[in-house]
VEXVEXPA-419478 format. One record per atom (N, C-alpha, C, CB): atom name; residue number from 1; residue in one letter; x, y, z. Coordinates in steps of 0.05 Angstrom, whole numbers, plus 5000, padded with zeros to 4 digits. Atoms other than C-alpha are relative to their C-alpha. Glycine has a CB too. Layout:
// residues N
REC   atome   num   residu      x      y      z
REC      CA   NUM        A      X      Y      Z
...
This chain:
// residues 141
REC   atome   num   residu      x      y      z
REC       N     1        M   5005   5019   5012
REC      CA     1        M   7237   4935   7736
REC       C     1        M   4995   4999   4965
REC      CB     1        M   4982   4993   5015
REC       N     2        L   5003   4996   5028
REC      CA     2        L   7241   4923   7665
REC       C     2        L   4976   4989   4988
REC      CB     2        L   5021   4989   4986
REC       N     3        K   5025   5013   5007
REC      CA     3        K   7183   4913   7621
REC       C     3        K   5005   4995   4972
REC      CB     3        K   4973   5018   5005
REC       N     4        F   4992   5006   5023
REC      CA     4        F   7185   4875   7564
REC       C     4        F   4970   4986   4983
REC      CB     4        F   5028   4979   5005
REC       N     5        L   5022   5013   5020
REC      CA     5        L   7132   4862   7502
REC       C     5        L   5008   4981   4982
REC      CB     5        L   4987   5018   4985
REC       N     6        L   4990   5018   5018
REC      CA     6        L   7131   4800   7467
REC       C     6        L   4970   4995   4982
REC      CB     6        L   5015   4971   5016
REC       N     7        P   5020   5007   5015
REC      CA     7        P   7083   4796   7412
REC       C     7        P   4998   4974   4988
REC      CB     7        P   4999   5016   4983
REC       N     8        V   5001   5031   5005
REC      CA     8        V   7055   4731   7395
REC       C     8        V   4975   4997   4987
REC      CB     8        V   5001   4980   5026
REC       N     9        D   5027   5004   5016
REC      CA     9        D   7004   4698   7344
REC       C     9        D   4993   4973   4998
REC      CB     9        D   5000   5011   4971
REC       N    10        G   5004   5026   5001
REC      CA    10        G   7007   4628   7359
REC       C    10        G   5016   4978   4984
REC      CB    10        G   4976   4998   4993
REC       N    11        S   4984   5019   5024
REC      CA    11        S   7054   4603   7302
REC       C    11        S   5018   4988   5014
REC      CB    11        S   5015   5014   4975
REC       N    12        D   4969   5021   4995
REC      CA    12        D   7110   4550   7312
REC       C    12        D   5024   5025   5004
REC      CB    12        D   5011   4975   4962
REC       N    13        T   4976   4978   4992
REC      CA    13        T   7160   4615   7304
REC       C    13        T   4997   5014   5024
REC      CB    13        T   5004   5022   4980
REC       N    14        S   5005   4978   4986
REC      CA    14        S   7126   4658   7349
REC       C    14        S   5009   4980   5034
REC      CB    14        S   4962   5014   4994
REC       N    15        N   4997   5017   4976
REC      CA    15        N   7122   4601   7406
REC       C    15        N   5032   4992   5002
REC      CB    15        N   4979   4972   4997
REC       N    16        K   4968   5007   4998
REC      CA    16        K   7199   4582   7392
REC       C    16        K   5009   5025   5008
REC      CB    16        K   5016   4990   4972
REC       N    17        A   4990   4983   4984
REC      CA    17        A   7216   4648   7408
REC       C    17        A   5000   5011   5023
REC      CB    17        A   5000   5011   4994
REC       N    18        V   5008   5001   4967
REC      CA    18        V   7181   4652   7471
REC       C    18        V   5015   4982   5014
REC      CB    18        V   4970   4989   5007
REC       N    19        A   4990   5022   4985
REC      CA    19        A   7211   4586   7492
REC       C    19        A   5029   5010   5000
REC      CB    19        A   4995   4970   4987
REC       N    20        E   4979   4989   4997
REC      CA    20        E   7277   4615   7471
REC       C    20        E   5008   5026   5018
REC      CB    20        E   5002   5003   4978
REC       N    21        F   4996   4975   4985
REC      CA    21        F   7268   4681   7510
REC       C    21        F   4997   4989   5026
REC      CB    21        F   4979   5025   4994
REC       N    22        I   5001   5010   4976
REC      CA    22        I   7252   4640   7572
REC       C    22        I   5027   4992   5009
REC      CB    22        I   4982   4979   5000
REC       N    23        K   4971   5005   4997
REC      CA    23        K   7322   4613   7566
REC       C    23        K   5016   5022   5010
REC      CB    23        K   5012   4992   4975
REC       N    24        L   4986   4972   4997
REC      CA    24        L   7351   4683   7567
REC       C    24        L   4994   5014   5025
REC      CB    24        L   4993   5019   4977
REC       N    25        L   5010   4988   4977
REC      CA    25        L   7314   4703   7631
REC       C    25        L   5022   5005   5021
REC      CB    25        L   4978   4983   5012
REC       N    26        D   4982   5001   4984
REC      CA    26        D   7377   4685   7672
REC       C    26        D   5018   5029   5000
REC      CB    26        D   5015   4976   4994
REC       N    27        W   4982   4972   5010
REC      CA    27        W   7414   4747   7639
REC       C    27        W   4995   5018   5020
REC      CB    27        W   4990   5016   4970
REC       N    28        Y   5010   4972   4986
REC      CA    28        Y   7372   4793   7680
REC       C    28        Y   5005   4999   5030
REC      CB    28        Y   4969   5006   4995
REC       N    29        K   4994   5013   4971
REC      CA    29        K   7387   4804   7754
REC       C    29        K   4972   4993   5018
REC      CB    29        K   5018   5024   5018
REC       N    30        E   5027   5008   4987
REC      CA    30        E   7313   4808   7767
REC       C    30        E   4984   4994   4980
REC      CB    30        E   4987   5021   5017
REC       N    31        A   5015   5009   5023
REC      CA    31        A   7258   4782   7725
REC       C    31        A   4981   5019   4992
REC      CB    31        A   4986   4976   5006
REC       N    32        P   5012   4976   5007
REC      CA    32        P   7226   4830   7678
REC       C    32        P   4972   4997   5001
REC      CB    32        P   5009   5009   4975
REC       N    33        E   5036   4998   5006
REC      CA    33        E   7151   4844   7675
REC       C    33        E   4997   4993   4966
REC      CB    33        E   4984   5040   5007
REC       N    34        I   5009   5009   5024
REC      CA    34        I   7127   4805   7618
REC       C    34        I   4973   5002   4990
REC      CB    34        I   5007   4979   4999
REC       N    35        H   5028   5004   5009
REC      CA    35        H   7069   4820   7572
REC       C    35        H   5001   4993   4974
REC      CB    35        H   4983   5024   5003
REC       N    36        L   5005   5010   5021
REC      CA    36        L   7042   4786   7513
REC       C    36        L   4985   5016   4985
REC      CB    36        L   4992   4979   5001
REC       N    37        L   5021   4985   5016
REC      CA    37        L   7003   4821   7458
REC       C    37        L   4997   4987   4973
REC      CB    37        L   5007   5031   4996
REC       N    38        N   5008   5010   5012
REC      CA    38        N   6968   4791   7408
REC       C    38        N   4980   5017   4979
REC      CB    38        N   4994   4982   5015
REC       N    39        V   5012   4982   5015
REC      CA    39        V   6943   4831   7345
REC       C    39        V   4983   4986   4979
REC      CB    39        V   5019   5017   4988
REC       N    40        Q   5018   5011   5016
REC      CA    40        Q   6880   4813   7311
REC       C    40        Q   4996   5016   4973
REC      CB    40        Q   4975   4998   5017
REC       N    41        F   5005   4980   5024
REC      CA    41        F   6872   4842   7234
REC       C    41        F   4971   5005   5006
REC      CB    41        F   5005   4986   4966
REC       N    42        P   5020   4991   5003
REC      CA    42        P   6811   4882   7227
REC       C    42        P   4985   4993   4975
REC      CB    42        P   5002   5022   5005
REC       N    43        Q   5022   5013   5020
REC      CA    43        Q   6746   4860   7192
REC       C    43        Q   5002   5016   4976
REC      CB    43        Q   4968   5002   5010
REC       N    44        H   5005   4982   5026
REC      CA    44        H   6743   4886   7120
REC       C    44        H   4978   4989   4983
REC      CB    44        H   5026   5002   4981
REC       N    45        G   5021   5002   5022
REC      CA    45        G   6693   4897   7067
REC       C    45        G   4971   5005   5018
REC      CB    45        G   5002   4965   4982
REC       N    46        N   5028   4996   4993
REC      CA    46        N   6616   4890   7087
REC       C    46        N   4996   4987   5025
REC      CB    46        N   4981   4990   4979
REC       N    47        V   5000   5017   4974
REC      CA    47        V   6628   4849   7147
REC       C    47        V   4980   5013   5024
REC      CB    47        V   5033   4998   5013
REC       N    48        T   5011   4980   4982
REC      CA    48        T   6602   4906   7193
REC       C    48        T   4970   5004   4992
REC      CB    48        T   5017   5027   4999
REC       N    49        L   5023   5002   5015
REC      CA    49        L   6540   4909   7150
REC       C    49        L   4982   4979   5010
REC      CB    49        L   5007   4995   4972
REC       N    50        F   5015   5025   4994
REC      CA    50        F   6517   4837   7173
REC       C    50        F   5010   4992   5029
REC      CB    50        F   5007   4976   4977
REC       N    51        I   4993   5007   4970
REC      CA    51        I   6548   4831   7241
REC       C    51        I   5007   5019   5018
REC      CB    51        I   5021   4984   5003
REC       N    52        D   4998   4979   4984
REC      CA    52        D   6543   4872   7297
REC       C    52        D   5022   4997   5014
REC      CB    52        D   4980   5005   5014
REC       N    53        K   4974   4988   4984
REC      CA    53        K   6600   4907   7334
REC       C    53        K   5009   4980   5028
REC      CB    53        K   4991   5033   5012
REC       N    54        E   4991   5011   4977
REC      CA    54        E   6598   4866   7396
REC       C    54        E   5006   4973   4994
REC      CB    54        E   4982   5003   5021
REC       N    55        S   4999   5026   5015
REC      CA    55        S   6594   4800   7356
REC       C    55        S   5035   4999   4988
REC      CB    55        S   4972   5000   4971
REC       N    56        I   4972   4996   5013
REC      CA    56        I   6662   4824   7319
REC       C    56        I   5019   4999   5026
REC      CB    56        I   5003   5031   4982
REC       N    57        N   4982   4997   4982
REC      CA    57        N   6692   4845   7385
REC       C    57        N   5007   4973   5017
REC      CB    57        N   4989   5021   5016
REC       N    58        L   4997   5028   4989
REC      CA    58        L   6678   4773   7415
REC       C    58        L   5015   4984   4988
REC      CB    58        L   4978   4987   5002
REC       N    59        Y   4985   5011   5023
REC      CA    59        Y   6708   4747   7350
REC       C    59        Y   5028   5002   5008
REC      CB    59        Y   4994   5016   4973
REC       N    60        H   4973   4993   5000
REC      CA    60        H   6772   4783   7360
REC       C    60        H   5012   4989   5024
REC      CB    60        H   5004   5028   4997
REC       N    61        Q   4996   5010   4974
REC      CA    61        Q   6777   4763   7435
REC       C    61        Q   5000   4972   4996
REC      CB    61        Q   4978   5008   5021
REC       N    62        E   4997   5029   5006
REC      CA    62        E   6767   4691   7420
REC       C    62        E   5027   4990   4990
REC      CB    62        E   4980   4993   4982
REC       N    63        E   4978   5008   5018
REC      CA    63        E   6815   4688   7364
REC       C    63        E   5026   5010   5018
REC      CB    63        E   4998   5015   4968
REC       N    64        G   4972   4984   4980
REC      CA    64        G   6865   4734   7408
REC       C    64        G   5011   4980   5020
REC      CB    64        G   4990   5030   5023
REC       N    65        M   4996   5020   4984
REC      CA    65        M   6861   4684   7458
REC       C    65        M   5014   4975   4998
REC      CB    65        M   4983   4995   5004
REC       N    66        K   4987   5025   5016
REC      CA    66        K   6872   4625   7412
REC       C    66        K   5035   5007   4995
REC      CB    66        K   4981   4995   4967
REC       N    67        G   4968   4988   5007
REC      CA    67        G   6939   4662   7390
REC       C    67        G   5022   5004   5029
REC      CB    67        G   4997   5036   4983
REC       N    68        L   4979   4995   4976
REC      CA    68        L   6966   4677   7464
REC       C    68        L   5000   4967   5016
REC      CB    68        L   4988   5031   5025
REC       N    69        K   4997   5024   4989
REC      CA    69        K   6949   4606   7487
REC       C    69        K   5025   4982   5003
REC      CB    69        K   4985   4988   4990
REC       N    70        A   4972   5007   5003
REC      CA    70        A   7017   4574   7470
REC       C    70        A   5020   5012   5017
REC      CB    70        A   5008   5005   4975
REC       N    71        A   4979   4988   4982
REC      CA    71        A   7060   4627   7501
REC       C    71        A   4992   5005   5029
REC      CB    71        A   5007   5026   4988
REC       N    72        R   5011   4999   4972
REC      CA    72        R   7016   4635   7561
REC       C    72        R   5007   4971   5014
REC      CB    72        R   4966   5005   4999
REC       N    73        D   4994   5031   4987
REC      CA    73        D   7024   4555   7574
REC       C    73        D   5033   4997   5005
REC      CB    73        D   4990   4972   4976
REC       N    74        L   4978   5000   5000
REC      CA    74        L   7101   4565   7559
REC       C    74        L   5012   5019   5023
REC      CB    74        L   5007   5005   4977
REC       N    75        L   4987   4986   4981
REC      CA    75        L   7114   4617   7607
REC       C    75        L   4984   4988   5025
REC      CB    75        L   4998   5032   4995
REC       N    76        G   5012   5010   4975
REC      CA    76        G   7062   4583   7660
REC       C    76        G   5015   4981   5007
REC      CB    76        G   4973   4992   5000
REC       N    77        Q   4989   5027   4994
REC      CA    77        Q   7101   4516   7657
REC       C    77        Q   5025   5012   5010
REC      CB    77        Q   5002   4978   4976
REC       N    78        A   4973   4990   4989
REC      CA    78        A   7164   4560   7668
REC       C    78        A   4995   5010   5028
REC      CB    78        A   5013   5024   4981
REC       N    79        G   5009   4982   4972
REC      CA    79        G   7135   4596   7733
REC       C    79        G   5004   5033   4996
REC      CB    79        G   5023   4990   5028
REC       N    80        I   4993   4971   5010
REC      CA    80        I   7139   4663   7695
REC       C    80        I   4977   5013   5000
REC      CB    80        I   5014   5003   4973
REC       N    81        P   5026   4982   5003
REC      CA    81        P   7078   4709   7710
REC       C    81        P   5002   5019   4972
REC      CB    81        P   4997   5021   5028
REC       N    82        C   5005   4978   5020
REC      CA    82        C   7052   4750   7652
REC       C    82        C   4976   5009   4998
REC      CB    82        C   5006   4995   4975
REC       N    83        Q   5022   4983   5005
REC      CA    83        Q   7002   4799   7630
REC       C    83        Q   4992   4990   4971
REC      CB    83        Q   5008   5032   5003
REC       N    84        F   5000   5001   5031
REC      CA    84        F   6968   4796   7562
REC       C    84        F   4977   5020   4987
REC      CB    84        F   4995   4968   4990
REC       N    85        H   5019   4983   5008
REC      CA    85        H   6932   4839   7515
REC       C    85        H   4992   4992   4972
REC      CB    85        H   5008   5027   5003
REC       N    86        I   5005   5007   5034
REC      CA    86        I   6896   4834   7446
REC       C    86        I   4986   5022   4989
REC      CB    86        I   4982   4971   4993
REC       N    87        T   5002   4976   5012
REC      CA    87        T   6886   4891   7401
REC       C    87        T   4994   4998   4972
REC      CB    87        T   5023   5015   5004
REC       N    88        V   5009   5006   5023
REC      CA    88        V   6857   4901   7334
REC       C    88        V   5014   5020   4978
REC      CB    88        V   4971   5001   5001
REC       N    89        G   4986   4985   5017
REC      CA    89        G   6898   4931   7274
REC       C    89        G   5020   4986   4982
REC      CB    89        G   5011   5018   5014
REC       N    90        N   4978   5012   5021
REC      CA    90        N   6960   4925   7230
REC       C    90        N   5018   4992   5021
REC      CB    90        N   5015   5022   4976
REC       N    91        P   4974   5012   4977
REC      CA    91        P   7010   4883   7271
REC       C    91        P   5021   5023   4999
REC      CB    91        P   5018   4967   4988
REC       N    92        E   4977   4981   4995
REC      CA    92        E   7071   4928   7261
REC       C    92        E   4992   5024   5013
REC      CB    92        E   5014   5008   4975
REC       N    93        E   5001   4974   4993
REC      CA    93        E   7042   4991   7276
REC       C    93        E   4989   5000   5025
REC      CB    93        E   4986   5016   4981
REC       N    94        M   5006   5004   4976
REC      CA    94        M   7001   4967   7334
REC       C    94        M   5021   4990   5023
REC      CB    94        M   4980   4985   4997
REC       N    95        I   4976   5009   4986
REC      CA    95        I   7062   4932   7362
REC       C    95        I   5015   5024   5015
REC      CB    95        I   5018   4987   4979
REC       N    96        T   4983   4977   4992
REC      CA    96        T   7104   4992   7361
REC       C    96        T   4986   5025   5016
REC      CB    96        T   5013   5010   4975
REC       N    97        R   5016   4982   4988
REC      CA    97        R   7050   5037   7385
REC       C    97        R   4998   4996   5026
REC      CB    97        R   4977   5002   4988
REC       N    98        Y   5009   5006   4967
REC      CA    98        Y   7029   4998   7443
REC       C    98        Y   5027   5004   5013
REC      CB    98        Y   4988   4965   5007
REC       N    99        A   4974   4998   4989
REC      CA    99        A   7105   4991   7460
REC       C    99        A   5005   5025   5009
REC      CB    99        A   5019   4992   4983
REC       N   100        K   4996   4973   4994
REC      CA   100        K   7112   5064   7459
REC       C   100        K   4986   5014   5020
REC      CB   100        K   4997   5012   4978
REC       N   101        E   5021   4993   4987
REC      CA   101        E   7052   5083   7492
REC       C   101        E   4998   4985   5027
REC      CB   101        E   4976   4996   4982
REC       N   102        M   4999   5010   4973
REC      CA   102        M   7055   5034   7550
REC       C   102        M   5031   5002   5014
REC      CB   102        M   4990   4968   5000
REC       N   103        G   4977   4998   4988
REC      CA   103        G   7130   5050   7564
REC       C   103        G   5014   4974   5006
REC      CB   103        G   4996   5015   5021
REC       N   104        F   4979   5021   4999
REC      CA   104        F   7163   4982   7550
REC       C   104        F   5027   5008   4993
REC      CB   104        F   4993   4979   4984
REC       N   105        D   4972   4991   5001
REC      CA   105        D   7232   4979   7555
REC       C   105        D   5011   4987   4972
REC      CB   105        D   5017   4989   5027
REC       N   106        Q   4983   5015   5024
REC      CA   106        Q   7244   4926   7497
REC       C   106        Q   4977   4987   4988
REC      CB   106        Q   5027   4975   5009
REC       N   107        I   5014   5012   5016
REC      CA   107        I   7200   4892   7444
REC       C   107        I   5019   4970   4998
REC      CB   107        I   4995   5019   4974
REC       N   108        V   4988   5022   5006
REC      CA   108        V   7223   4814   7441
REC       C   108        V   4978   4985   4982
REC      CB   108        V   5010   4985   5026
REC       N   109        I   5019   5015   5023
REC      CA   109        I   7198   4778   7375
REC       C   109        I   5016   4979   4983
REC      CB   109        I   4986   5025   4977
REC       N   110        G   4983   5024   5016
REC      CA   110        G   7215   4718   7335
REC       C   110        G   4999   5015   4964
REC      CB   110        G   4979   4961   5003
REC       N   111        P   5007   4990   5036
REC      CA   111        P   7223   4729   7252
REC       C   111        P   4983   4984   4990
REC      CB   111        P   5024   4999   4976
REC       N   112        R   5023   5021   5011
REC      CA   112        R   7170   4697   7212
REC       C   112        R   5007   4977   4987
REC      CB   112        R   4983   5012   4981
REC       N   113        G   4992   5025   5009
REC      CA   113        G   7213   4647   7180
REC       C   113        G   4990   5005   4968
REC      CB   113        G   4987   4973   5019
REC       N   114        L   5011   5005   5026
REC      CA   114        L   7196   4668   7105
REC       C   114        L   5022   4990   4985
REC      CB   114        L   4988   5024   4987
REC       N   115        G   4974   5003   5015
REC      CA   115        G   7266   4653   7083
REC       C   115        G   5012   5027   4984
REC      CB   115        G   4996   4978   4979
REC       N   116        V   4988   4976   4997
REC      CA   116        V   7315   4706   7055
REC       C   116        V   4986   5015   4972
REC      CB   116        V   5036   4997   5000
REC       N   117        V   5011   4989   5021
REC      CA   117        V   7283   4717   6986
REC       C   117        V   4967   5009   5007
REC      CB   117        V   5004   4978   4977
REC       N   118        K   5021   4986   4993
REC      CA   118        K   7212   4723   7009
REC       C   118        K   5003   5023   5021
REC      CB   118        K   4981   4981   5008
REC       N   119        G   4989   4979   4989
REC      CA   119        G   7234   4763   7064
REC       C   119        G   5009   5025   4994
REC      CB   119        G   5012   4994   5007
REC       N   120        L   4993   4975   5014
REC      CA   120        L   7264   4813   7025
REC       C   120        L   4977   5010   4978
REC      CB   120        L   5028   4996   4986
REC       N   121        L   5026   4992   5019
REC      CA   121        L   7203   4816   6974
REC       C   121        L   4975   5005   5019
REC      CB   121        L   4991   4975   4977
REC       N   122        L   5030   4999   4985
REC      CA   122        L   7146   4810   7028
REC       C   122        L   5009   5022   5018
REC      CB   122        L   4987   4970   5018
REC       N   123        G   4998   4989   4974
REC      CA   123        G   7179   4840   7091
REC       C   123        G   4991   4978   5015
REC      CB   123        G   4983   5027   5006
REC       N   124        S   5008   5014   4978
REC      CA   124        S   7158   4814   7156
REC       C   124        S   4995   5018   5021
REC      CB   124        S   5019   4980   5009
REC       N   125        V   5003   4986   4977
REC      CA   125        V   7128   4837   7218
REC       C   125        V   5023   5010   5015
REC      CB   125        V   4987   4987   5014
REC       N   126        A   4971   4996   4980
REC      CA   126        A   7196   4834   7260
REC       C   126        A   5012   5019   4981
REC      CB   126        A   5023   4969   5007
REC       N   127        S   4986   4980   5011
REC      CA   127        S   7231   4873   7202
REC       C   127        S   4987   5030   5002
REC      CB   127        S   5003   4993   4973
REC       N   128        K   5012   4972   4997
REC      CA   128        K   7180   4926   7202
REC       C   128        K   4997   5011   5025
REC      CB   128        K   4975   5002   4990
REC       N   129        V   4993   4988   4970
REC      CA   129        V   7180   4935   7276
REC       C   129        V   5020   5008   5008
REC      CB   129        V   4998   4988   5017
REC       N   130        M   4971   4988   4998
REC      CA   130        M   7253   4940   7274
REC       C   130        M   5002   5029   4988
REC      CB   130        M   5020   4981   4984
REC       N   131        Q   4996   4971   5011
REC      CA   131        Q   7245   4996   7229
REC       C   131        Q   4986   5027   5012
REC      CB   131        Q   4991   4999   4971
REC       N   132        L   5027   4982   4989
REC      CA   132        L   7181   5033   7260
REC       C   132        L   5009   5006   5029
REC      CB   132        L   4968   4981   4999
REC       N   133        S   5000   4996   4974
REC      CA   133        S   7202   5024   7328
REC       C   133        S   5018   5020   5017
REC      CB   133        S   5003   4978   5009
REC       N   134        T   4982   4987   4987
REC      CA   134        T   7235   5074   7378
REC       C   134        T   5008   4987   5025
REC      CB   134        T   4992   5024   5005
REC       N   135        V   4990   5019   4980
REC      CA   135        V   7236   5019   7430
REC       C   135        V   5019   4981   4992
REC      CB   135        V   4980   4985   5011
REC       N   136        P   4979   5019   5011
REC      CA   136        P   7296   4971   7426
REC       C   136        P   4982   4977   4996
REC      CB   136        P   5027   4993   5020
REC       N   137        V   5016   5028   5013
REC      CA   137        V   7276   4903   7390
REC       C   137        V   5021   4982   5007
REC      CB   137        V   4992   4998   4964
REC       N   138        L   4976   5024   5000
REC      CA   138        L   7310   4839   7408
REC       C   138        L   4985   4982   4987
REC      CB   138        L   5013   4986   5031
REC       N   139        L   5011   5019   5018
REC      CA   139        L   7298   4788   7354
REC       C   139        L   5012   4974   5008
REC      CB   139        L   5007   5008   4971
REC       N   140        I   4996   5022   4994
REC      CA   140        I   7302   4721   7373
REC       C   140        I   4992   4979   4983
REC      CB   140        I   4992   4998   5021
REC       N   141        K   5011   5024   5029
REC      CA   141        K   7310   4660   7319
REC       C   141        K   4998   4973   5016
REC      CB   141        K   5028   4994   4967
């Protein structure tokens, strides 16, 4: 069975990519195993001096669940089971590392929607994932 990783952040672009991916599932002989991944940015500065690690972890879990909700709902409404994961770090690095370490067959990701000029200047998570990943990446617009 194929294993696909869908990084999601709760944005409209991310949710649209999940909805479009659901339409593509008929391409496969058997339904792939779907895993959602939400990457939370680490806390910077002196936050850890004032807030204990357990509270920071709880915050990341709560925010991660918010970022996963729409994608989980879309898959659930389509009757597609999925597993979900939350991690903390740089999104492109965490996505590519997680995909490689967990043996995923493909990363399915939506573009950020920055536009051509901003996309060239700033880059996007999707373009960086495509550059860094040794796992095939399917970009869904």
